[in-house]
C-alpha positions as CSV (number, residue, x, y, z in Angstrom):
1,X,97.9,30.2,-30.6
2,X,97.8,33.8,-29.7
3,X,95.9,35.3,-26.7
4,X,93.5,36.8,-29.3
5,X,92.7,33.3,-30.4
6,X,92.6,31.6,-27.1
7,X,90.2,34.3,-25.9
8,X,88.0,33.7,-29.0
9,X,88.0,30.0,-28.2
10,X,87.0,30.4,-24.4
11,X,84.2,32.9,-25.3
12,X,82.8,30.3,-27.8
13,X,82.9,27.5,-25.5
14,X,81.2,29.9,-23.1
15,X,78.5,31.1,-25.3
16,X,77.9,27.3,-26.3
17,X,77.5,26.5,-22.8
18,X,75.0,29.4,-22.4
19,X,72.9,28.0,-25.2
20,X,73.0,24.6,-23.7
21,X,72.0,25.9,-20.3
22,X,69.0,28.0,-22.0
23,X,68.0,24.7,-23.9
24,X,67.8,22.7,-20.5
25,X,66.2,25.5,-19.0
26,X,63.6,25.4,-21.7
27,X,63.4,21.7,-21.6
28,X,62.9,21.9,-17.8
29,X,60.3,24.6,-18.1
30,X,58.2,22.6,-20.9
31,X,58.5,19.5,-18.6
32,X,57.1,21.4,-15.4
33,X,54.3,22.8,-17.4
34,X,53.4,19.4,-18.7
35,X,53.4,18.2,-15.3
36,X,51.1,20.8,-14.2
37,X,48.7,20.4,-17.2
38,X,48.6,16.8,-16.6
39,X,48.0,17.3,-12.9
40,X,45.1,19.9,-13.8
41,X,43.5,17.4,-16.1
42,X,43.8,14.5,-13.4
43,X,42.0,17.1,-10.8
44,X,39.3,17.8,-13.3
45,X,38.5,14.2,-14.2
46,X,38.3,13.5,-10.4
47,X,36.0,16.5,-9.9
48,X,33.9,15.2,-13.0
49,X,33.7,11.9,-11.7
50,X,32.8,13.2,-8.1
51,X,29.9,15.2,-9.8
52,X,28.6,12.4,-11.6
53,X,28.7,10.2,-8.3
54,X,26.8,12.8,-6.5
55,X,24.0,13.4,-9.4
56,X,23.5,9.5,-9.5
57,X,22.8,9.4,-6.0
58,X,20.8,12.4,-5.9
59,X,18.7,10.7,-8.9
60,X,18.6,7.6,-6.8
61,X,17.2,9.4,-3.6
62,X,14.8,11.3,-5.7
63,X,13.7,8.1,-7.1
64,X,13.4,6.5,-3.6
65,X,11.4,9.6,-2.4
66,X,9.1,9.4,-5.4
67,X,8.4,5.6,-5.0
68,X,7.8,6.1,-1.0
69,X,5.5,8.9,-1.1
70,X,3.6,8.3,-4.1
71,X,3.3,4.5,-4.4
72,X,3.9,3.5,-0.7
73,X,2.5,6.5,1.5
74,X,0.5,9.2,0.5
75,X,-0.2,12.9,1.8
76,X,-3.8,14.6,1.8
77,X,-5.2,17.4,3.5
78,X,-8.2,16.6,5.9
79,X,-11.3,18.0,3.5
80,X,-13.7,18.7,6.2
81,X,-14.4,18.7,10.3
82,X,-16.0,15.1,9.9
83,X,-13.3,13.9,12.4
84,X,-13.5,16.3,15.1
85,X,-11.8,16.6,17.6
86,X,-8.9,14.1,16.5
87,X,-8.6,15.8,13.2
88,X,-9.7,19.2,11.8
89,X,-10.5,20.5,8.2
90,X,-7.1,21.4,6.7
91,X,-4.8,19.2,8.9
92,X,-2.3,17.0,6.8
93,X,-2.7,13.4,6.8
94,X,-0.1,10.9,6.0
95,X,-1.6,7.6,4.6
96,X,-0.3,4.2,4.2
97,X,-1.0,3.0,0.4
98,X,0.3,-0.6,0.0
99,X,-2.3,-3.1,0.3
100,X,-4.9,-1.0,2.3
101,X,-6.9,-3.9,3.7
102,X,-8.4,-1.8,6.9
103,X,-9.1,-3.1,10.3
104,X,-12.1,-1.9,12.5
105,X,-11.3,1.5,14.0
106,X,-8.7,2.1,11.3
107,X,-9.3,5.7,10.1
108,X,-9.2,5.6,6.2
109,X,-8.8,7.9,3.1
110,X,-11.6,7.1,0.6
111,X,-12.3,8.4,-2.9
112,X,-15.7,7.6,-4.0
113,X,-16.0,6.0,-7.3
114,X,-19.4,7.5,-8.3
115,X,-18.6,11.0,-7.4
116,X,-14.8,11.1,-7.1
117,X,-14.9,13.0,-3.8
118,X,-12.6,12.4,-1.0
119,X,-13.4,11.5,2.6
120,X,-11.7,10.4,5.7
121,X,-13.8,8.3,8.2
122,X,-13.4,5.6,10.6
123,X,-14.1,1.9,9.9
124,X,-16.7,0.2,12.2
125,X,-17.8,-2.8,10.1
126,X,-16.2,-5.0,7.4
127,X,-17.2,-8.1,5.0
128,X,-20.0,-10.3,6.5
129,X,-21.1,-7.8,9.3
130,X,-24.8,-6.7,9.6
131,X,-25.0,-2.9,10.7
132,X,-27.8,-1.1,11.9
133,X,-28.3,2.4,13.3
134,X,-31.3,3.6,15.1
135,X,-32.3,6.5,17.4
136,X,-32.8,3.9,20.3
137,X,-29.5,1.8,20.1
138,X,-27.4,4.1,18.1
139,X,-24.9,2.3,16.2
140,X,-25.1,-1.7,16.4
141,X,-23.0,-4.2,14.7
142,X,-24.2,-8.1,14.4
143,X,-27.0,-7.1,16.8
144,X,-24.6,-5.5,19.2
145,X,-24.8,-2.2,20.2
146,X,-21.1,-0.7,20.1
147,X,-19.6,1.2,22.9
148,X,-17.4,3.8,21.6
149,X,-16.0,5.8,24.6
150,X,-13.9,8.1,22.6
151,X,-17.0,9.3,20.2
152,X,-18.5,12.3,22.0
153,X,-21.5,12.6,19.9
154,X,-24.6,10.6,19.5
155,X,-25.1,8.3,16.6
156,X,-28.3,8.9,14.7
157,X,-29.4,7.6,11.4
158,X,-30.0,9.8,8.3
159,X,-33.7,9.6,7.0
160,X,-34.1,8.9,3.3
161,X,-30.6,7.5,2.6
162,X,-30.0,4.0,4.0
163,X,-32.1,1.3,4.8
164,X,-31.1,-0.8,7.7
165,X,-29.8,-3.5,8.5
166,X,-27.0,-3.2,6.0
167,X,-25.4,-6.4,5.3
168,X,-21.9,-6.0,4.0
169,X,-20.6,-8.1,1.0
170,X,-17.1,-9.2,0.1
171,X,-14.7,-6.2,0.3
172,X,-17.6,-3.6,1.6
173,X,-17.0,-1.7,4.6
174,X,-19.1,0.8,6.7
175,X,-17.3,3.5,7.7
176,X,-18.3,6.7,9.9
177,X,-17.2,10.1,10.8
178,X,-16.0,10.7,14.4
179,X,-18.4,14.0,14.3
180,X,-21.5,12.0,14.3
181,X,-23.8,14.9,14.2
182,X,-23.8,15.9,10.3
183,X,-20.7,14.1,9.4
184,X,-20.7,12.5,6.0
185,X,-20.4,8.8,6.0
186,X,-21.9,5.2,5.0
187,X,-24.9,6.7,6.5
188,X,-25.3,8.9,3.8
189,X,-23.4,7.4,1.0
190,X,-23.9,3.5,1.9
191,X,-20.9,1.2,2.2
192,X,-17.5,1.6,0.3
193,X,-15.9,-0.9,-1.4
194,X,-12.2,-1.9,-1.0
195,X,-10.9,-0.4,-4.1
196,X,-12.3,3.1,-3.1
197,X,-10.0,2.9,-0.1
198,X,-7.0,4.9,-0.9
199,X,-5.0,4.2,2.4
200,X,-5.1,3.8,6.0
201,X,-3.9,7.2,8.0
202,X,-0.8,6.7,9.9
203,X,-0.1,10.0,11.5
204,X,-1.0,13.7,11.4
205,X,2.1,15.8,10.0
206,X,0.6,19.3,10.9
207,X,-2.4,20.5,13.0
208,X,-4.3,23.0,11.6
209,X,-3.6,26.6,12.9
210,X,-0.5,25.5,14.5
């Protein structure tokens, strides 16, 4: 074999090696690209799962808040100044809805069945009690004049509305405004029924004008 032919053989081998190296590089590049694409897909799936988990938790939280505020507790605005000085018109009241069987001195939110009007009053007597309101004695329950040290207004009857004594039947309550001068309460509209009591006030969230 001459020098020229030997040189051609070497060049051919080198060219073949270069082709092989190029093919290997292409294969490596393809593998790296596939690996990057797989990693991107994996990150995307993780993000989708994280977003789905976040949305599920958000929906569950919204459901809990809805149930709590619309089925367990309620929020209302004090409709008048009938409970001055403890509550004023415009105050925000949080009240407990579940099983709203009130106790004496509980402040309750009432929705009258005949008019649909809302009131906030204090329970002073319950089922079986006899209630009388007079100029001489003020408020008397079962023959006993009530001492109300936190009430700063005289308790007088409203002429032409309720006849006394009032004997409360099952599920009936006698309620009164803390502002006894002109406050709308059972002296005006009579006893309220248990199904008219929306709930028992548990706190004032914001005082009016603060």
